[in-house]
A tleap script that builds the chain and sets N, CA, C and O, in Angstrom:
source leaprc.protein.ff14SB
mol = sequence {
  NMET ILE HIE SER THR ASP ARG ARG ILE LEU
  ALA ASP LEU ASP CYS ALA TRP TRP GLN ASP
  PRO ALA THR GLY PHE LEU PRO HIE CYS LEU
  THR GLU ALA ALA HIE ALA PRO GLN THR PRO
  ILE ILE LEU GLY LYS ASP ILE GLY GLN LEU
  ALA HIE SER ASP VAL LEU ILE ASN LEU ASP
  ASP GLY THR PRO ASN PHE PHE SER ARG PHE
  GLN ARG LEU ILE GLU ILE VAL GLY THR ASP
  GLU THR ASP ARG ASN PHE ALA ARG GLN ARG
  TRP ARG PHE TYR GLN GLN ARG GLY TYR VAL
  THR THR HIE HIE ASP MET SER CLYS
}
set mol.1.N position { -59.088 11.319 59.441 }
set mol.1.CA position { -59.668 11.691 58.165 }
set mol.1.C position { -59.228 10.701 57.112 }
set mol.1.O position { -58.072 10.279 57.078 }
set mol.2.N position { -60.163 10.334 56.251 }
set mol.2.CA position { -59.851 9.516 55.097 }
set mol.2.C position { -59.956 10.422 53.875 }
set mol.2.O position { -61.015 10.968 53.568 }
set mol.3.N position { -58.822 10.565 53.189 }
set mol.3.CA position { -58.719 11.510 52.084 }
set mol.3.C position { -58.766 10.802 50.737 }
set mol.3.O position { -58.059 9.822 50.500 }
set mol.4.N position { -59.625 11.330 49.855 }
set mol.4.CA position { -59.645 10.913 48.457 }
set mol.4.C position { -60.316 12.011 47.656 }
set mol.4.O position { -61.248 12.658 48.134 }
set mol.5.N position { -59.843 12.221 46.438 }
set mol.5.CA position { -60.514 13.154 45.534 }
set mol.5.C position { -61.527 12.421 44.660 }
set mol.5.O position { -62.243 13.039 43.872 }
set mol.6.N position { -61.581 11.101 44.808 }
set mol.6.CA position { -62.515 10.269 44.051 }
set mol.6.C position { -63.820 10.133 44.844 }
set mol.6.O position { -63.870 9.416 45.844 }
set mol.7.N position { -64.861 10.814 44.399 }
set mol.7.CA position { -66.147 10.805 45.107 }
set mol.7.C position { -66.746 9.396 45.181 }
set mol.7.O position { -67.464 9.079 46.130 }
set mol.8.N position { -66.456 8.551 44.188 }
set mol.8.CA position { -66.972 7.185 44.190 }
set mol.8.C position { -66.386 6.389 45.357 }
set mol.8.O position { -67.109 5.654 46.030 }
set mol.9.N position { -65.101 6.527 45.596 }
set mol.9.CA position { -64.459 5.832 46.718 }
set mol.9.C position { -65.083 6.288 48.033 }
set mol.9.O position { -65.398 5.467 48.895 }
set mol.10.N position { -65.258 7.590 48.183 }
set mol.10.CA position { -65.846 8.124 49.411 }
set mol.10.C position { -67.293 7.646 49.582 }
set mol.10.O position { -67.707 7.294 50.687 }
set mol.11.N position { -68.053 7.637 48.491 }
set mol.11.CA position { -69.445 7.178 48.554 }
set mol.11.C position { -69.515 5.691 48.899 }
set mol.11.O position { -70.381 5.270 49.665 }
set mol.12.N position { -68.604 4.898 48.333 }
set mol.12.CA position { -68.577 3.458 48.639 }
set mol.12.C position { -68.268 3.221 50.112 }
set mol.12.O position { -68.903 2.379 50.747 }
set mol.13.N position { -67.302 3.949 50.665 }
set mol.13.CA position { -66.986 3.822 52.092 }
set mol.13.C position { -68.173 4.245 52.942 }
set mol.13.O position { -68.547 3.557 53.892 }
set mol.14.N position { -68.759 5.378 52.592 }
set mol.14.CA position { -69.907 5.882 53.335 }
set mol.14.C position { -71.028 4.846 53.360 }
set mol.14.O position { -71.609 4.580 54.412 }
set mol.15.N position { -71.323 4.276 52.226 }
set mol.15.CA position { -72.390 3.268 52.128 }
set mol.15.C position { -72.032 2.014 52.922 }
set mol.15.O position { -72.862 1.497 53.669 }
set mol.16.N position { -70.820 1.531 52.769 }
set mol.16.CA position { -70.402 0.303 53.463 }
set mol.16.C position { -70.455 0.462 54.976 }
set mol.16.O position { -70.803 -0.481 55.687 }
set mol.17.N position { -70.119 1.629 55.464 }
set mol.17.CA position { -70.077 1.842 56.913 }
set mol.17.C position { -71.452 2.065 57.530 }
set mol.17.O position { -71.571 2.159 58.752 }
set mol.18.N position { -72.491 2.153 56.703 }
set mol.18.CA position { -73.857 2.231 57.206 }
set mol.18.C position { -74.541 0.867 57.180 }
set mol.18.O position { -75.705 0.751 57.562 }
set mol.19.N position { -73.838 -0.146 56.740 }
set mol.19.CA position { -74.411 -1.485 56.608 }
set mol.19.C position { -74.443 -2.222 57.945 }
set mol.19.O position { -73.833 -1.795 58.925 }
set mol.20.N position { -75.171 -3.340 57.960 }
set mol.20.CA position { -75.234 -4.209 59.135 }
set mol.20.C position { -73.896 -4.881 59.334 }
set mol.20.O position { -73.138 -4.986 58.369 }
set mol.21.N position { -73.564 -5.335 60.502 }
set mol.21.CA position { -74.389 -5.317 61.703 }
set mol.21.C position { -74.305 -3.964 62.404 }
set mol.21.O position { -73.355 -3.206 62.212 }
set mol.22.N position { -75.300 -3.684 63.206 }
set mol.22.CA position { -75.341 -2.404 63.929 }
set mol.22.C position { -74.137 -2.239 64.841 }
set mol.22.O position { -73.677 -1.120 65.069 }
set mol.23.N position { -73.623 -3.346 65.364 }
set mol.23.CA position { -72.459 -3.261 66.265 }
set mol.23.C position { -71.176 -2.966 65.502 }
set mol.23.O position { -70.148 -2.659 66.106 }
set mol.24.N position { -71.233 -3.059 64.181 }
set mol.24.CA position { -70.060 -2.786 63.366 }
set mol.24.C position { -70.039 -1.377 62.804 }
set mol.24.O position { -69.131 -1.028 62.050 }
set mol.25.N position { -71.022 -0.561 63.156 }
set mol.25.CA position { -71.116 0.798 62.629 }
set mol.25.C position { -69.911 1.638 63.022 }
set mol.25.O position { -69.483 1.617 64.177 }
set mol.26.N position { -69.368 2.371 62.070 }
set mol.26.CA position { -68.287 3.314 62.323 }
set mol.26.C position { -68.850 4.721 62.160 }
set mol.26.O position { -69.285 5.077 61.065 }
set mol.27.N position { -68.854 5.533 63.219 }
set mol.27.CA position { -69.399 6.894 63.112 }
set mol.27.C position { -68.551 7.726 62.155 }
set mol.27.O position { -67.353 7.908 62.369 }
set mol.28.N position { -69.180 8.224 61.110 }
set mol.28.CA position { -68.451 8.945 60.072 }
set mol.28.C position { -69.395 9.903 59.345 }
set mol.28.O position { -70.616 9.823 59.481 }
set mol.29.N position { -68.803 10.801 58.580 }
set mol.29.CA position { -69.562 11.674 57.691 }
set mol.29.C position { -68.607 12.307 56.697 }
set mol.29.O position { -67.388 12.199 56.832 }
set mol.30.N position { -69.164 12.960 55.709 }
set mol.30.CA position { -68.358 13.686 54.736 }
set mol.30.C position { -67.904 15.009 55.340 }
set mol.30.O position { -68.566 15.548 56.227 }
set mol.31.N position { -66.790 15.529 54.868 }
set mol.31.CA position { -66.223 16.750 55.439 }
set mol.31.C position { -67.180 17.936 55.381 }
set mol.31.O position { -67.103 18.835 56.219 }
set mol.32.N position { -68.082 17.946 54.398 }
set mol.32.CA position { -68.989 19.093 54.265 }
set mol.32.C position { -70.215 19.008 55.165 }
set mol.32.O position { -71.015 19.944 55.197 }
set mol.33.N position { -70.379 17.912 55.893 }
set mol.33.CA position { -71.529 17.769 56.794 }
set mol.33.C position { -71.419 18.751 57.965 }
set mol.33.O position { -70.324 19.023 58.458 }
set mol.34.N position { -72.550 19.270 58.395 }
set mol.34.CA position { -72.558 20.242 59.495 }
set mol.34.C position { -71.975 19.661 60.775 }
set mol.34.O position { -71.361 20.390 61.554 }
set mol.35.N position { -72.155 18.371 61.007 }
set mol.35.CA position { -71.667 17.739 62.235 }
set mol.35.C position { -70.254 17.156 62.092 }
set mol.35.O position { -69.800 16.438 62.983 }
set mol.36.N position { -69.560 17.446 61.004 }
set mol.36.CA position { -68.213 16.915 60.776 }
set mol.36.C position { -67.233 17.227 61.910 }
set mol.36.O position { -66.455 16.349 62.283 }
set mol.37.N position { -67.237 18.440 62.472 }
set mol.37.CA position { -66.270 18.716 63.543 }
set mol.37.C position { -66.412 17.822 64.773 }
set mol.37.O position { -65.456 17.656 65.530 }
set mol.38.N position { -67.594 17.247 64.978 }
set mol.38.CA position { -67.810 16.389 66.140 }
set mol.38.C position { -67.772 14.898 65.795 }
set mol.38.O position { -67.970 14.062 66.677 }
set mol.39.N position { -67.525 14.554 64.546 }
set mol.39.CA position { -67.575 13.169 64.099 }
set mol.39.C position { -66.169 12.568 64.069 }
set mol.39.O position { -65.244 13.191 63.550 }
set mol.40.N position { -66.001 11.362 64.623 }
set mol.40.CA position { -64.665 10.769 64.717 }
set mol.40.C position { -63.979 10.466 63.387 }
set mol.40.O position { -62.762 10.619 63.273 }
set mol.41.N position { -64.746 10.036 62.374 }
set mol.41.CA position { -64.152 9.686 61.081 }
set mol.41.C position { -64.747 10.598 60.015 }
set mol.41.O position { -65.964 10.685 59.849 }
set mol.42.N position { -63.855 11.274 59.298 }
set mol.42.CA position { -64.267 12.219 58.274 }
set mol.42.C position { -63.800 11.701 56.919 }
set mol.42.O position { -62.661 11.256 56.778 }
set mol.43.N position { -64.680 11.761 55.927 }
set mol.43.CA position { -64.355 11.348 54.561 }
set mol.43.C position { -64.387 12.572 53.667 }
set mol.43.O position { -65.369 13.314 53.674 }
set mol.44.N position { -63.326 12.799 52.894 }
set mol.44.CA position { -63.367 13.931 51.981 }
set mol.44.C position { -62.067 14.210 51.281 }
set mol.44.O position { -61.081 13.489 51.434 }
set mol.45.N position { -62.088 15.290 50.498 }
set mol.45.CA position { -60.891 15.689 49.764 }
set mol.45.C position { -60.231 16.927 50.363 }
set mol.45.O position { -59.045 17.164 50.136 }
set mol.46.N position { -60.978 17.712 51.118 }
set mol.46.CA position { -60.439 18.940 51.714 }
set mol.46.C position { -60.635 18.918 53.218 }
set mol.46.O position { -61.655 18.435 53.709 }
set mol.47.N position { -59.678 19.432 53.938 }
set mol.47.CA position { -59.746 19.459 55.400 }
set mol.47.C position { -60.657 20.583 55.879 }
set mol.47.O position { -61.303 20.455 56.919 }
set mol.48.N position { -60.712 21.667 55.142 }
set mol.48.CA position { -61.569 22.780 55.525 }
set mol.48.C position { -61.249 23.301 56.917 }
set mol.48.O position { -60.082 23.495 57.256 }
set mol.49.N position { -62.260 23.524 57.711 }
set mol.49.CA position { -62.116 24.075 59.055 }
set mol.49.C position { -62.151 22.996 60.147 }
set mol.49.O position { -62.343 23.308 61.322 }
set mol.50.N position { -61.971 21.760 59.766 }
set mol.50.CA position { -62.077 20.679 60.737 }
set mol.50.C position { -60.970 20.721 61.771 }
set mol.50.O position { -59.841 21.121 61.487 }
set mol.51.N position { -61.314 20.307 62.959 }
set mol.51.CA position { -60.348 20.303 64.062 }
set mol.51.C position { -59.545 19.006 64.112 }
set mol.51.O position { -58.591 18.904 64.884 }
set mol.52.N position { -59.911 18.021 63.308 }
set mol.52.CA position { -59.224 16.738 63.320 }
set mol.52.C position { -57.761 16.898 62.917 }
set mol.52.O position { -57.449 17.588 61.946 }
set mol.53.N position { -56.878 16.264 63.661 }
set mol.53.CA position { -55.463 16.320 63.289 }
set mol.53.C position { -54.690 15.100 63.774 }
set mol.53.O position { -53.461 15.131 63.835 }
set mol.54.N position { -55.394 14.027 64.118 }
set mol.54.CA position { -54.719 12.832 64.623 }
set mol.54.C position { -54.153 11.978 63.481 }
set mol.54.O position { -52.936 11.872 63.333 }
set mol.55.N position { -55.023 11.377 62.684 }
set mol.55.CA position { -54.605 10.438 61.648 }
set mol.55.C position { -55.231 10.816 60.316 }
set mol.55.O position { -56.428 11.089 60.226 }
set mol.56.N position { -54.402 10.827 59.292 }
set mol.56.CA position { -54.855 11.038 57.918 }
set mol.56.C position { -54.554 9.761 57.144 }
set mol.56.O position { -53.406 9.317 57.097 }
set mol.57.N position { -55.581 9.168 56.537 }
set mol.57.CA position { -55.401 8.006 55.674 }
set mol.57.C position { -55.589 8.493 54.240 }
set mol.57.O position { -56.660 8.969 53.865 }
set mol.58.N position { -54.533 8.363 53.452 }
set mol.58.CA position { -54.565 8.851 52.083 }
set mol.58.C position { -54.894 7.718 51.121 }
set mol.58.O position { -54.172 6.723 51.051 }
set mol.59.N position { -55.987 7.872 50.380 }
set mol.59.CA position { -56.381 6.903 49.363 }
set mol.59.C position { -56.198 7.480 47.966 }
set mol.59.O position { -56.671 6.902 46.987 }
set mol.60.N position { -55.522 8.604 47.871 }
set mol.60.CA position { -55.355 9.306 46.608 }
set mol.60.C position { -53.990 9.010 45.994 }
set mol.60.O position { -53.090 8.512 46.670 }
set mol.61.N position { -53.847 9.322 44.696 }
set mol.61.CA position { -52.556 9.147 44.029 }
set mol.61.C position { -51.534 10.182 44.465 }
set mol.61.O position { -50.336 9.902 44.500 }
set mol.62.N position { -52.003 11.371 44.795 }
set mol.62.CA position { -51.109 12.461 45.165 }
set mol.62.C position { -51.009 12.655 46.665 }
set mol.62.O position { -51.702 12.007 47.449 }
set mol.63.N position { -50.137 13.557 47.036 }
set mol.63.CA position { -49.941 13.902 48.440 }
set mol.63.C position { -50.894 15.028 48.809 }
set mol.63.O position { -50.875 16.074 48.161 }
set mol.64.N position { -51.727 14.849 49.827 }
set mol.64.CA position { -52.630 15.937 50.239 }
set mol.64.C position { -51.803 17.135 50.711 }
set mol.64.O position { -50.854 16.969 51.478 }
set mol.65.N position { -52.155 18.329 50.262 }
set mol.65.CA position { -51.363 19.504 50.616 }
set mol.65.C position { -51.444 19.862 52.095 }
set mol.65.O position { -50.671 20.699 52.562 }
set mol.66.N position { -52.349 19.256 52.836 }
set mol.66.CA position { -52.514 19.542 54.259 }
set mol.66.C position { -52.003 18.406 55.141 }
set mol.66.O position { -52.299 18.384 56.335 }
set mol.67.N position { -51.243 17.463 54.583 }
set mol.67.CA position { -50.829 16.272 55.333 }
set mol.67.C position { -50.034 16.608 56.587 }
set mol.67.O position { -50.145 15.900 57.588 }
set mol.68.N position { -49.241 17.661 56.558 }
set mol.68.CA position { -48.366 17.983 57.696 }
set mol.68.C position { -49.154 18.450 58.920 }
set mol.68.O position { -48.601 18.530 60.016 }
set mol.69.N position { -50.402 18.749 58.746 }
set mol.69.CA position { -51.257 19.147 59.868 }
set mol.69.C position { -51.551 17.962 60.800 }
set mol.69.O position { -51.895 18.153 61.966 }
set mol.70.N position { -51.413 16.754 60.280 }
set mol.70.CA position { -51.759 15.551 61.028 }
set mol.70.C position { -50.554 14.972 61.761 }
set mol.70.O position { -49.415 15.088 61.308 }
set mol.71.N position { -50.830 14.351 62.894 }
set mol.71.CA position { -49.779 13.719 63.677 }
set mol.71.C position { -49.269 12.455 63.008 }
set mol.71.O position { -48.106 12.086 63.171 }
set mol.72.N position { -50.130 11.797 62.261 }
set mol.72.CA position { -49.769 10.543 61.624 }
set mol.72.C position { -50.436 10.454 60.256 }
set mol.72.O position { -51.602 10.813 60.091 }
set mol.73.N position { -49.672 9.968 59.278 }
set mol.73.CA position { -50.179 9.782 57.921 }
set mol.73.C position { -50.041 8.312 57.555 }
set mol.73.O position { -48.984 7.710 57.745 }
set mol.74.N position { -51.116 7.742 57.030 }
set mol.74.CA position { -51.097 6.361 56.561 }
set mol.74.C position { -51.392 6.379 55.071 }
set mol.74.O position { -52.412 6.907 54.629 }
set mol.75.N position { -50.482 5.794 54.308 }
set mol.75.CA position { -50.658 5.675 52.864 }
set mol.75.C position { -51.098 4.255 52.558 }
set mol.75.O position { -50.446 3.301 52.982 }
set mol.76.N position { -52.180 4.102 51.839 }
set mol.76.CA position { -52.661 2.793 51.432 }
set mol.76.C position { -52.176 2.556 50.010 }
set mol.76.O position { -52.440 3.360 49.116 }
set mol.77.N position { -51.466 1.448 49.803 }
set mol.77.CA position { -50.903 1.129 48.497 }
set mol.77.C position { -51.438 -0.228 48.040 }
set mol.77.O position { -51.332 -1.224 48.756 }
set mol.78.N position { -52.005 -0.248 46.856 }
set mol.78.CA position { -52.530 -1.488 46.300 }
set mol.78.C position { -51.453 -2.301 45.612 }
set mol.78.O position { -50.266 -1.982 45.692 }
set mol.79.N position { -51.876 -3.341 44.944 }
set mol.79.CA position { -50.940 -4.221 44.252 }
set mol.79.C position { -50.754 -3.838 42.793 }
set mol.79.O position { -49.857 -4.352 42.124 }
set mol.80.N position { -51.585 -2.949 42.301 }
set mol.80.CA position { -51.491 -2.465 40.933 }
set mol.80.C position { -50.185 -1.684 40.746 }
set mol.80.O position { -49.824 -0.871 41.597 }
set mol.81.N position { -49.485 -1.924 39.653 }
set mol.81.CA position { -48.179 -1.287 39.435 }
set mol.81.C position { -48.290 0.236 39.316 }
set mol.81.O position { -47.399 0.954 39.770 }
set mol.82.N position { -49.361 0.732 38.718 }
set mol.82.CA position { -49.558 2.176 38.627 }
set mol.82.C position { -49.706 2.772 40.027 }
set mol.82.O position { -49.103 3.801 40.332 }
set mol.83.N position { -50.498 2.134 40.867 }
set mol.83.CA position { -50.677 2.584 42.253 }
set mol.83.C position { -49.345 2.566 42.995 }
set mol.83.O position { -49.036 3.491 43.747 }
set mol.84.N position { -48.564 1.524 42.788 }
set mol.84.CA position { -47.256 1.424 43.450 }
set mol.84.C position { -46.313 2.542 43.013 }
set mol.84.O position { -45.554 3.068 43.827 }
set mol.85.N position { -46.359 2.909 41.727 }
set mol.85.CA position { -45.499 3.995 41.239 }
set mol.85.C position { -45.877 5.327 41.886 }
set mol.85.O position { -45.003 6.098 42.281 }
set mol.86.N position { -47.168 5.593 41.994 }
set mol.86.CA position { -47.599 6.808 42.687 }
set mol.86.C position { -47.141 6.776 44.147 }
set mol.86.O position { -46.706 7.795 44.686 }
set mol.87.N position { -47.239 5.617 44.780 }
set mol.87.CA position { -46.819 5.476 46.177 }
set mol.87.C position { -45.327 5.724 46.326 }
set mol.87.O position { -44.899 6.345 47.299 }
set mol.88.N position { -44.546 5.257 45.397 }
set mol.88.CA position { -43.094 5.500 45.439 }
set mol.88.C position { -42.793 7.000 45.358 }
set mol.88.O position { -41.913 7.503 46.055 }
set mol.89.N position { -43.526 7.696 44.510 }
set mol.89.CA position { -43.345 9.148 44.398 }
set mol.89.C position { -43.685 9.837 45.715 }
set mol.89.O position { -42.963 10.734 46.149 }
set mol.90.N position { -44.777 9.424 46.353 }
set mol.90.CA position { -45.154 10.022 47.637 }
set mol.90.C position { -44.105 9.702 48.695 }
set mol.90.O position { -43.741 10.571 49.487 }
set mol.91.N position { -43.621 8.475 48.714 }
set mol.91.CA position { -42.593 8.042 49.674 }
set mol.91.C position { -41.361 8.943 49.548 }
set mol.91.O position { -40.847 9.449 50.546 }
set mol.92.N position { -40.895 9.136 48.303 }
set mol.92.CA position { -39.729 10.010 48.084 }
set mol.92.C position { -40.024 11.443 48.533 }
set mol.92.O position { -39.165 12.091 49.131 }
set mol.93.N position { -41.216 11.936 48.252 }
set mol.93.CA position { -41.624 13.270 48.658 }
set mol.93.C position { -41.476 13.438 50.176 }
set mol.93.O position { -40.913 14.429 50.641 }
set mol.94.N position { -41.983 12.473 50.940 }
set mol.94.CA position { -41.904 12.549 52.405 }
set mol.94.C position { -40.465 12.443 52.884 }
set mol.94.O position { -40.048 13.196 53.764 }
set mol.95.N position { -39.710 11.525 52.320 }
set mol.95.CA position { -38.321 11.343 52.745 }
set mol.95.C position { -37.477 12.570 52.429 }
set mol.95.O position { -36.646 12.962 53.248 }
set mol.96.N position { -37.662 13.179 51.278 }
set mol.96.CA position { -36.911 14.374 50.899 }
set mol.96.C position { -37.181 15.537 51.842 }
set mol.96.O position { -36.364 16.451 51.955 }
set mol.97.N position { -38.304 15.508 52.507 }
set mol.97.CA position { -38.658 16.573 53.446 }
set mol.97.C position { -38.339 16.203 54.890 }
set mol.97.O position { -38.697 16.926 55.820 }
set mol.98.N position { -37.666 15.074 55.064 }
set mol.98.CA position { -37.197 14.697 56.390 }
set mol.98.C position { -38.165 13.915 57.252 }
set mol.98.O position { -37.904 13.702 58.436 }
set mol.99.N position { -39.276 13.482 56.682 }
set mol.99.CA position { -40.227 12.711 57.469 }
set mol.99.C position { -39.739 11.269 57.622 }
set mol.99.O position { -39.198 10.687 56.681 }
set mol.100.N position { -39.929 10.710 58.788 }
set mol.100.CA position { -39.587 9.311 59.028 }
set mol.100.C position { -40.689 8.458 58.418 }
set mol.100.O position { -41.866 8.630 58.735 }
set mol.101.N position { -40.301 7.540 57.543 }
set mol.101.CA position { -41.285 6.684 56.882 }
set mol.101.C position { -41.050 5.232 57.286 }
set mol.101.O position { -39.914 4.790 57.456 }
set mol.102.N position { -42.144 4.511 57.433 }
set mol.102.CA position { -42.098 3.106 57.807 }
set mol.102.C position { -42.993 2.329 56.863 }
set mol.102.O position { -44.111 2.750 56.568 }
set mol.103.N position { -42.507 1.210 56.394 }
set mol.103.CA position { -43.255 0.361 55.468 }
set mol.103.C position { -43.804 -0.845 56.203 }
set mol.103.O position { -43.087 -1.496 56.964 }
set mol.104.N position { -45.079 -1.145 55.978 }
set mol.104.CA position { -45.718 -2.331 56.560 }
set mol.104.C position { -46.351 -3.112 55.423 }
set mol.104.O position { -47.289 -2.630 54.788 }
set mol.105.N position { -45.849 -4.312 55.156 }
set mol.105.CA position { -46.407 -5.155 54.111 }
set mol.105.C position { -47.556 -5.952 54.686 }
set mol.105.O position { -47.344 -6.887 55.457 }
set mol.106.N position { -48.782 -5.586 54.313 }
set mol.106.CA position { -49.983 -6.222 54.850 }
set mol.106.C position { -50.449 -7.377 53.970 }
set mol.106.O position { -51.454 -8.020 54.271 }
set mol.107.N position { -49.727 -7.644 52.888 }
set mol.107.CA position { -50.155 -8.696 51.965 }
set mol.107.C position { -49.754 -10.091 52.432 }
set mol.107.O position { -50.185 -11.088 51.852 }
set mol.108.N position { -48.953 -10.164 53.447 }
set mol.108.CA position { -48.470 -11.470 53.911 }
set mol.108.C position { -49.290 -11.983 55.056 }
set mol.108.O position { -49.021 -13.069 55.569 }
savepdb mol mol.pdb
quit
């Protein structure tokens, strides 16, 4: 699941993933779609009744209240200082609750 409360981000991802080439298509839908339970990639802000529980990618400033349902959580952090501050808060939140956190610098 890709989580965001920003509908524009979700719409941009949805649109981009329907683009050419056909071999690059990623099967996805919004969480409210009727076929969401059978779709590999879900975009949305709420987990609802979905059976997905493998990977949660968080694109939001806050911590999703359902994050612990997933086996793995990936936090995407930009280079903007405001984004980094929100990420630091989430990092502390996870560490204070005993979750093992790992940092991967993808900018290099």
